[in-house]
C-alpha positions as CSV (number, residue, x, y, z in Angstrom):
1,X,32.6,-12.3,14.0
2,X,30.7,-9.1,14.6
3,X,28.8,-9.3,17.9
4,X,25.4,-8.0,18.8
5,X,26.8,-5.2,21.0
6,X,29.1,-4.1,18.2
7,X,26.3,-4.1,15.6
8,X,24.1,-2.1,18.0
9,X,26.8,0.4,18.5
10,X,27.1,0.9,14.7
11,X,23.3,1.2,14.4
12,X,23.3,4.0,16.9
13,X,25.6,6.0,14.7
14,X,23.8,5.5,11.4
15,X,22.6,8.8,10.0
16,X,19.1,9.5,8.7
17,X,18.7,9.7,4.9
18,X,18.4,13.2,3.6
19,X,15.5,13.1,1.3
20,X,13.3,10.5,-0.4
21,X,15.2,7.3,-1.4
22,X,18.6,8.6,-0.3
23,X,20.4,6.2,2.0
24,X,23.9,6.1,3.6
25,X,24.6,2.4,4.1
26,X,26.9,1.4,6.8
27,X,28.5,-2.0,6.0
28,X,29.0,-4.1,9.1
29,X,32.1,-6.0,7.7
30,X,34.6,-5.4,4.9
31,X,32.8,-8.0,2.7
32,X,30.0,-5.5,2.4
33,X,27.1,-8.0,2.3
34,X,25.1,-7.0,5.5
35,X,24.5,-3.3,5.8
36,X,22.3,-0.9,7.9
37,X,20.8,2.4,6.9
38,X,18.0,4.7,7.9
39,X,15.5,6.3,5.5
40,X,14.5,10.0,5.5
41,X,12.0,9.3,8.3
42,X,14.6,7.6,10.5
43,X,13.4,4.1,10.1
44,X,15.9,1.3,10.2
45,X,16.6,-0.8,7.2
46,X,18.8,-3.9,6.7
47,X,20.5,-4.2,3.3
48,X,21.7,-7.7,2.1
49,X,23.9,-7.3,-0.9
50,X,23.8,-9.8,-3.7
51,X,21.3,-11.9,-5.7
52,X,17.5,-11.8,-4.9
53,X,16.5,-13.8,-2.0
54,X,13.4,-15.9,-1.9
55,X,11.7,-15.7,1.5
56,X,9.5,-18.6,2.4
57,X,7.2,-16.7,4.9
58,X,4.6,-14.2,4.1
59,X,5.8,-11.9,6.9
60,X,9.3,-11.6,5.6
61,X,8.0,-11.4,1.9
62,X,6.1,-8.4,2.9
63,X,9.1,-6.7,4.6
64,X,11.6,-7.5,1.9
65,X,12.2,-5.7,-1.4
66,X,14.8,-6.3,-4.0
67,X,16.2,-3.2,-5.7
68,X,19.1,-2.0,-7.8
69,X,20.5,1.1,-6.0
70,X,22.2,3.8,-7.9
71,X,25.5,5.1,-6.5
72,X,27.4,8.3,-7.7
73,X,30.9,6.9,-8.2
74,X,30.4,3.1,-8.1
75,X,28.4,0.6,-10.1
76,X,24.7,0.1,-9.1
77,X,24.2,-2.0,-5.9
78,X,21.9,-4.9,-6.1
79,X,20.5,-5.5,-2.7
80,X,17.6,-7.0,-0.7
81,X,16.3,-4.5,1.7
82,X,14.4,-5.5,4.8
83,X,12.2,-2.7,6.1
84,X,11.6,-3.1,9.8
85,X,8.3,-1.8,11.3
86,X,8.6,1.9,11.6
87,X,7.6,2.8,15.1
88,X,10.4,3.8,17.4
89,X,13.1,2.3,15.2
90,X,13.5,-0.9,17.3
91,X,17.3,-0.7,17.0
92,X,17.9,-3.6,19.3
93,X,15.9,-6.1,17.1
94,X,17.6,-4.9,14.0
95,X,21.0,-5.4,15.6
96,X,19.9,-9.0,16.6
97,X,18.9,-9.9,13.1
98,X,22.1,-8.4,11.6
99,X,24.3,-10.3,14.1
100,X,22.5,-13.6,13.5
101,X,23.1,-13.2,9.8
102,X,26.7,-12.6,10.3
103,X,27.0,-15.4,12.9
104,X,25.6,-17.8,10.1
105,X,28.4,-16.6,7.8
106,X,26.3,-14.4,5.5
107,X,29.6,-12.9,4.1
108,X,30.5,-16.2,2.6
109,X,27.1,-17.7,1.8
110,X,24.2,-15.1,2.0
111,X,21.5,-17.4,0.7
112,X,22.2,-20.1,3.3
113,X,22.6,-17.7,6.2
114,X,19.3,-16.0,5.2
115,X,17.5,-19.4,5.0
116,X,18.7,-20.3,8.4
117,X,17.8,-17.0,9.9
118,X,14.5,-16.3,8.3
119,X,12.4,-18.0,11.1
120,X,14.1,-15.6,13.6
121,X,13.6,-12.6,11.3
122,X,9.8,-13.6,11.0
123,X,9.4,-13.9,14.8
124,X,11.2,-10.5,15.3
125,X,9.1,-8.7,12.8
126,X,5.8,-10.2,14.1
127,X,6.7,-9.2,17.6
128,X,7.6,-5.7,16.5
129,X,4.2,-5.4,14.6
130,X,2.3,-6.5,17.8
131,X,4.2,-4.0,19.8
132,X,3.6,-1.2,17.2
133,X,-0.2,-2.0,17.4
134,X,-0.1,-1.6,21.1
135,X,1.7,1.7,21.0
136,X,-0.7,3.1,18.5
137,X,-3.6,1.8,20.6
138,X,-2.3,3.6,23.6
139,X,-1.7,6.8,21.7
140,X,-5.3,6.8,20.5
141,X,-6.7,6.1,23.9
142,X,-4.6,8.6,25.6
143,X,-5.4,11.2,22.9
144,X,-9.2,10.8,23.6
145,X,-8.8,10.6,27.3
146,X,-6.9,13.9,27.4
147,X,-9.4,15.6,25.1
148,X,-12.2,14.4,27.4
149,X,-10.3,15.7,30.5
150,X,-9.7,19.1,29.0
151,X,-13.4,19.6,27.9
152,X,-14.9,18.3,31.0
153,X,-15.8,20.3,34.1
154,X,-13.4,20.1,37.0
155,X,-15.5,17.7,39.1
156,X,-15.8,15.4,36.0
157,X,-12.1,14.9,35.5
158,X,-11.4,12.3,38.1
159,X,-14.4,10.1,37.2
160,X,-13.5,10.3,33.5
161,X,-10.0,9.0,34.1
162,X,-11.4,6.2,36.3
163,X,-13.9,5.4,33.5
164,X,-11.1,4.6,31.1
165,X,-11.0,0.8,30.9
166,X,-9.0,0.2,27.8
167,X,-5.8,-0.4,29.7
168,X,-6.8,-4.0,30.4
169,X,-8.8,-6.7,28.7
170,X,-12.4,-5.4,29.0
171,X,-15.6,-5.2,27.1
172,X,-15.3,-1.5,26.3
173,X,-12.5,1.0,26.2
174,X,-14.5,3.8,27.9
175,X,-18.0,4.2,29.1
176,X,-19.7,7.4,30.2
177,X,-23.3,7.6,31.5
178,X,-24.7,5.0,29.1
179,X,-22.4,5.7,26.1
180,X,-19.9,3.1,25.3
181,X,-16.8,4.1,23.4
182,X,-14.6,1.8,21.5
183,X,-11.4,3.5,20.3
184,X,-9.5,2.3,17.2
185,X,-6.2,3.8,15.9
186,X,-4.6,3.5,12.6
187,X,-1.8,4.8,10.5
188,X,-3.8,4.2,7.4
189,X,-5.5,7.1,5.5
190,X,-9.0,5.5,6.0
191,X,-11.0,4.3,9.0
192,X,-9.8,0.7,8.5
193,X,-9.7,-1.3,11.7
194,X,-9.4,-4.9,12.8
195,X,-12.4,-6.1,14.9
196,X,-11.9,-8.8,17.4
197,X,-15.4,-10.0,18.4
198,X,-18.9,-8.6,17.7
199,X,-19.0,-7.0,21.1
200,X,-16.6,-4.3,19.8
201,X,-19.3,-2.9,17.4
202,X,-22.6,-3.5,19.1
203,X,-23.9,-1.9,22.4
204,X,-23.8,-4.0,25.5
205,X,-27.3,-5.1,26.2
206,X,-28.8,-4.6,29.7
207,X,-28.7,-7.6,32.1
208,X,-29.2,-8.3,35.7
209,X,-25.7,-7.1,36.4
210,X,-25.4,-4.1,34.2
211,X,-27.6,-1.2,32.8
212,X,-26.1,-1.8,29.4
213,X,-25.2,0.9,26.8
214,X,-27.8,3.2,25.4
215,X,-25.4,3.8,22.4
216,X,-22.0,2.9,21.2
217,X,-19.6,5.2,19.4
218,X,-16.7,3.7,17.6
219,X,-14.0,6.5,17.6
220,X,-11.7,6.1,14.6
221,X,-8.4,8.0,15.0
222,X,-5.9,8.4,12.3
223,X,-2.2,9.2,13.1
224,X,0.9,9.6,11.2
225,X,4.5,9.9,12.4
226,X,5.3,13.5,13.0
227,X,4.8,15.9,10.2
228,X,7.0,18.9,10.8
229,X,4.3,21.3,9.7
230,X,1.6,19.9,12.1
231,X,1.3,19.8,15.9
232,X,2.9,16.6,17.3
233,X,2.0,14.5,20.3
234,X,3.6,11.5,22.1
235,X,2.8,9.0,24.7
236,X,4.9,11.0,27.5
237,X,3.3,14.3,26.4
238,X,-0.2,12.9,26.5
239,X,0.3,11.3,30.0
240,X,1.8,14.6,31.3
241,X,-1.1,16.6,29.9
242,X,-3.7,14.2,31.8
243,X,-1.5,14.4,35.0
244,X,-1.6,18.2,34.9
245,X,-5.4,18.1,34.6
246,X,-5.8,15.7,37.4
247,X,-3.6,17.9,39.7
248,X,-5.3,21.1,38.6
249,X,-8.8,19.7,39.4
250,X,-8.2,18.3,42.8
251,X,-8.0,14.7,41.7
252,X,-4.3,14.3,42.4
253,X,-5.2,11.2,44.5
254,X,-5.8,9.4,41.2
255,X,-2.3,10.1,39.7
256,X,-0.6,7.0,41.0
257,X,-3.5,4.6,39.9
258,X,-3.6,6.3,36.4
259,X,0.2,5.8,36.0
260,X,-0.2,2.2,37.1
261,X,-3.0,1.6,34.5
262,X,-0.8,3.2,31.7
263,X,2.1,0.9,32.6
264,X,-0.1,-2.1,32.3
265,X,-1.3,-1.2,28.8
266,X,0.4,-3.5,26.3
267,X,2.3,-5.6,28.7
268,X,0.9,-8.7,27.0
269,X,2.8,-7.4,23.8
270,X,6.0,-6.7,25.8
271,X,5.9,-2.9,25.8
272,X,4.5,-1.4,29.0
273,X,5.2,2.3,29.6
274,X,6.5,3.5,33.0
275,X,6.2,7.3,32.9
276,X,8.7,7.9,35.7
277,X,11.5,6.1,33.9
278,X,10.8,5.8,30.2
279,X,9.8,9.3,29.3
280,X,12.9,9.6,27.0
281,X,13.0,6.1,25.7
282,X,12.1,4.9,22.1
283,X,9.7,3.8,20.9
284,X,7.5,5.9,23.3
285,X,9.2,9.1,22.3
286,X,7.9,8.7,18.7
287,X,5.9,11.8,17.8
288,X,2.5,11.6,15.9
289,X,0.3,14.0,14.1
290,X,-3.5,13.4,14.1
291,X,-4.9,13.0,10.5
292,X,-8.5,12.5,11.5
293,X,-10.9,11.7,14.3
294,X,-14.3,10.3,13.6
295,X,-17.1,9.0,15.9
296,X,-19.3,6.4,14.3
297,X,-22.8,5.8,15.8
298,X,-22.7,2.0,15.5
299,X,-26.6,1.7,15.8
300,X,-26.9,3.6,12.4
301,X,-28.2,1.0,9.8
302,X,-26.0,2.8,7.4
303,X,-23.1,1.2,9.0
304,X,-22.9,-2.0,7.1
305,X,-20.8,-4.3,9.0
306,X,-21.3,-7.8,10.5
307,X,-24.0,-7.9,13.4
308,X,-24.7,-10.4,16.1
309,X,-27.9,-11.3,14.2
310,X,-25.7,-12.4,11.2
311,X,-23.6,-14.7,13.3
312,X,-26.0,-15.9,16.0
313,X,-28.1,-18.0,13.4
314,X,-24.9,-20.2,13.1
315,X,-25.2,-22.0,16.4
316,X,-21.8,-23.7,16.1
317,X,-20.0,-20.3,15.9
318,X,-18.8,-18.3,19.0
319,X,-19.9,-14.8,17.9
320,X,-17.2,-13.2,20.1
321,X,-14.4,-15.1,18.4
322,X,-15.2,-13.7,14.9
323,X,-12.6,-11.3,13.6
324,X,-12.6,-9.2,10.5
325,X,-11.4,-5.9,9.1
326,X,-13.8,-3.0,8.9
327,X,-13.6,-0.4,6.3
328,X,-15.8,2.6,7.2
329,X,-16.3,5.4,4.7
330,X,-15.5,9.0,5.8
331,X,-19.1,9.9,5.4
332,X,-22.2,7.7,6.0
333,X,-24.9,10.5,6.5
334,X,-25.0,14.1,7.5
335,X,-24.8,13.1,11.2
336,X,-22.6,10.1,11.0
337,X,-19.8,10.1,11.7
338,X,-19.2,13.0,14.1
339,X,-16.0,14.6,12.7
340,X,-13.2,16.2,14.8
341,X,-12.0,15.4,18.3
342,X,-13.8,18.3,20.0
343,X,-17.2,17.4,18.5
344,X,-16.6,13.6,19.3
345,X,-15.8,14.6,22.9
346,X,-18.8,16.7,23.2
347,X,-21.0,13.9,21.8
348,X,-19.6,11.5,24.5
349,X,-20.1,14.1,27.3
350,X,-23.5,15.0,25.7
351,X,-22.5,18.8,25.5
352,X,-23.7,21.2,22.9
353,X,-21.3,23.7,21.5
């Protein structure tokens, strides 16, 4: 039986596909039932050769595709392909799934092995998706924080870094002089974001304990994995850029606290980035290109989303428990959204270029 360690060693040697749908499949046993490959973007895929499998869970159904693959000198290959979440490859999880399939004797009876293993595959994919979302969230928040630090005056840099609150469970990702900033990051081509609670899209009202927010900007950031023709950024490079700005502006006393906060981000999802030791580790080394940055003024009545007034009339509903997906258009009015990271940053800092 092929062990987890043996599979992981083989995965580490799998070459990236050259272009498009080209793959070089590495079969894990002589039976050639369970194979591994990488597509042209370097993302890990599992191939299960044979008849089409019928997943029972929605998560695995979405991840699995059945194809007939053309081969130059051999008959076409009929195989089920499991596409693992793209970010950082997650090679260890792919090795775990493949090893479990082989342990359940997939070579002899793939259908049975898959049925037994599917719950583990589902859990693994869900966990990767959660981790992927956390990584995307950290990329977006660091991107905006870095841009704020670079546009701000030297004395403002330290307070700006301290004002970042998205590293923990908090009502708002960032607040600056009455402006609340909620940061949402997506790999989609549109400003499509999951909203968890009405508080994410409405200004915090004043109370005895807080002055509240005069306005709320929802900053929608679109990213894609590194396009070779565009400038790329990563979690380590963004952290390093912010550290450089802290040190250059006399705020080096905040470095340790900032790094601690970065390391806390995403720990509920099992990621956690330690800059001193993880700077060269996947998935944090994944490089991204920015496709858009839009700052939406959420007080604009042209932003047609659920509001507190829509929910509060239903007295048996906890308004902060309401979740939904928001699809914001690229243009609502001539002033909304603010487009481009520089203009968004200037709006937050109330600068006029």
